[in-house]
C-alpha positions, 0 to 999 in steps of 0.5 A: 493397117486397121480396117474401117470396121475394126476402128473404135469409131465404127464400133461405137457407132454400131453399138449406139445404132443397134442399142436404139433400134433394138430398144424401139423394136422390143418395145413396139413388138411387146406392145403389139403382142399385148394388144393382139392378145387383149383384142383376141381375148375381148373378141373371143368373149364377145363372139361367144356371147353373141353365139350363145344369144343367137343359139337361144333365139334359135332354140326359142324358134325350134320350141315354137315349131315343136308346139305344132306337134304338141297341138296335134298331140293334145287334140284328142278328137283329131287323134281319135279320128286319125286312129279310126280312119287308119285302124277301123272299117268305116263306110266311104262317106264317113271316111271322106268326112273324117279325112276332110276334117283331118286335113282341115285341122292340119291346114289350119295349123299350117296357115297359123305358122307361116314358117311351116311348109308341110305337115304329114302323118305317116303310117304303114296303113296309110298317110295324109298331109297338107300337100295335094300330091300323093305321099310316097311309101318309100319313107318306111325304109329310110333311117330317119323314120326308123329312128323316130319309131324307135325314139317313142315320142322323142323329137328328131330334128332333120337337116335340110334336104332338097325338096324335103324328106318326102320329095313333095317340096318345090324344085331347088328348095331346101327343107328341114324337118322335125319328126315325132311319134304320135300316140292317142289317149290309150298310148297307142301309136297313131303314126309319125308326124313330120313337119317341114320348114323352109331352110332359108329361115335358118340362113336368114337367122344366121345372117342376123348374127353379127361377128367380127368379119366372121362366118356362122354355121349350124352343124349336126352332131354327126358333122353334117352342116345344116346351114352356113353363111359362107359354104367355103368354111364348111369343110374346116368346121365339119370335123371339129370335135365339140366336147362341152355345151359351149366354148371357144378354141383356135384352129389352123386351116388352109394356112390361116389361124381362126377363132372358133366359138360354139354353143350346142342347142338344148332342143335340136342338139345342133351346134351353132358355130362361129368361125372368125379368121384372126387376121381380121381380129388383129387389124388394129394390132397390125396398126400398132405394128406398122407404127412400131416399124416406122418408129424403128426406121426413124430411130435408125436414122437418128442413130446414124446422125448421132453415131456420125457425130460420135465418130467425128468427135471421138474417132478422129482424135484417136486416129491422130494419136495412132499416127503419132504412135506409128511415127514414134515406133519408126524412131522419130521421138520428136513428135508430140500431140497437140490435142488439148481438150479436158476429156479422156482423149485430151488426157490420152494426148498428154499421156502420149507426150509424157511417154515420148519424153520418158522414152527419150531419156531412157534411150540416152541413159541406155546408150551410156550403159551400153559402153560400160557393158562392152568394157565389162564383157571384155574383162569377163572373157579374160577371167573365163579363160582362166577359170576354164583351165582350172576346171580341167585340172580339178576334173581329172583329180576328181575322176581318180578319187571316184574310181577308187571309191567305186571299187571299195563300194563294189567290194562292200556290196559283195560282202553285204550280199554274202552276209544277207544270204547267211542271215537268210539261212539262219532265219530258215534254220530258226523257222525250222527250229520253231516248227520242230518246237511247235510240233514237240509241244503239240506231241507233249500236249497230246501225251499229257492228254493220253496220260490223263485218259489212261489215268481215267481208264485205269481208275475205271478198270480198277472199279470194273475189276471190283465190280467183277469180283463182287459179281463173282461172289454173287454168282456163287451165292446164287448157285448155292441158292439154286441148290437149296431150292432144288432140295426144297422141291425134293421135300415138296415131291415127298409131301405130294407122294404122301398126300397121294397115298393118303387120299388113296387110303381115304378113298378105300376107307370111304368105300368100306363105310358105304353111304356114310362115307360118300362125303369123305370120298369126295374130299379124298378125290379132291385131295388126290386131284390136288396132289396130281396137280401139285406133282405136275407143278413141282415137275415144271418148277423143277425143270425151270430151276434145273435150267436156271442152275445150268445157265448160272453154271455156264454164266459163272464159267464164262465170267471166269474166262472173261475175268482172265481176259479183263486182267490181261487188258488191265495189264495192257492199260498199265503198260500203255500208261507207262509208254505215254509217261515215257513219251511225255518225259522225252518230249520235255527233254526235246523241248528243253534242248530246242529252247537252248538251240533257239537261243543260240540261233537268235544270238547268231542272228543278232551277230549277223545283223550287226555284221550286215549293218557294219558292212552296209555302213562301209558300203554306204560310206563308199557309195557316198564317197563315190557319189561325192567324187562323181558329183565333184567330177560332174560339177567340175565338168559342168564348171568347165562347160559353164566356163566355156559357155561364159566365154561364149556369152561374154563374146555375145555380150560384146556383140550385143553391146555393139548392136545396142549402140548401133540401134540406139543411134537410129533414134532421133531425140533432138531436132 
């Protein structure tokens, strides 16, 4: 049974209802948000303009207050009198007169500006002002006084304080002030001028600033609130950070959103801040929201009425057709739909009637066919029994064939394994033969290289032998030359001896002649000295020649010995060359034999391969025969199994035919 919430009518009703309500709410909420943003933007601009104008008015007022200080500063007579009274010794009468004149000027300025509450000149040497009370000296320890002194002529605006900054004001009176250093015409500091004003002036000015249900306050740069129209907003605004000269932004404080607009004063550096709760800004937008809610409720009621009509128009005919289908499902095929409209529901009723008619015809035809199927099932049961008997006989014969083919296949596989092992051994022998052939080729290459090197060595040996023979001849001639040099030295020694004797005879003859032979005596002495030097040089050369001759003799002897050794080495080289040639010839013979062996092994390998292929073919044929036999046996068993299943299926078909006839008898196809 379908629940009410699952019916088509209910679904149509919910779709229509949700669509209308969603559309109305979407349009209303979009309009509400657009109007809210527009109002917020317009109010923000207007509020910022109002705050800017109010700040400019305050700056004009503050500049007017600063002119009081300028008037005193430009009054040189008054400044000189103050300077004289503070820093010079004057008699009492003159002091009193100057003091009265100063106070008179200050009172005149005070009365000319009704907003001023007091004017004071503060100095460590003395202070005076418009108040009748004595000015305390504690001001020198206060921060505002020190900052004013350090400012050097700059105006310092001071936030309201109870009874003012000197404590000379009235009870329960808030006074704000401006302070400035005064200097005379010589640019010498006279003192600090302090002018105090009633703080109610600021409150009255703020009350004139009209914002949309908002609050306005003045704040110092340090965060201290100077004046406010509503003290409850002081804590929220005191900590705000203002980065520009003017601007606007939104904040959230105490669970409430608010718009903040501000303007920083160019004179006092105080900030005029407007604080507007957004709930007042959105009052008109909330009216749009309430209208949207009312429209949504009206649309919901209208959707309920229209949805009811849709359910009545669509849901009920569908329920009637559903009931007819359930009746037909129980076996009563005589039911018909009487809905005759031309819409989709009427077409559905006509289609239902056509379906019932076709089902009735189908059941009649099926009843006839069921009888024929029952007869055919009986014939199939008889044929299946015969097929099962034939399949048993075929299976037994096939099993015998498969057994013989399997034995043949096993023998062929065993022969194939032996052939493969033999082939592997031949491959191993062929690989070994190839390795030996490669080694022999390497040896042959090495022997060729050795023969080449031995040939070069013998050529070099013959060349060296010719060189040694030439050197031996040159050594003999050199030895003969040293003998000739020795003979020449002997001749030179004889000449030297004769020269020495000649010089001695010349000296004797010169001594006989006397004075006339003194010159000849000198020549004889020089010749004797030259003969002595020649004898010494000949002896040295003779010793050197004798040493060279001994060295040459030893060299010739050593050379002859090495020549014998070198001859033996030449013979050894010739023998080694003969050995390399013999190895080369032997390797050529071995390589030739290995080539013949490799050829025979290759032929044997091809024969083994052909034998293995033949055995493999026999094995394959045997395996195929065995596989075919097994497949035939399997098919025979399968056929036997199928025959048995066919018998069972034929029996089931007979039973199903009976059941079908019984089921068809339940349908009512005529009145």
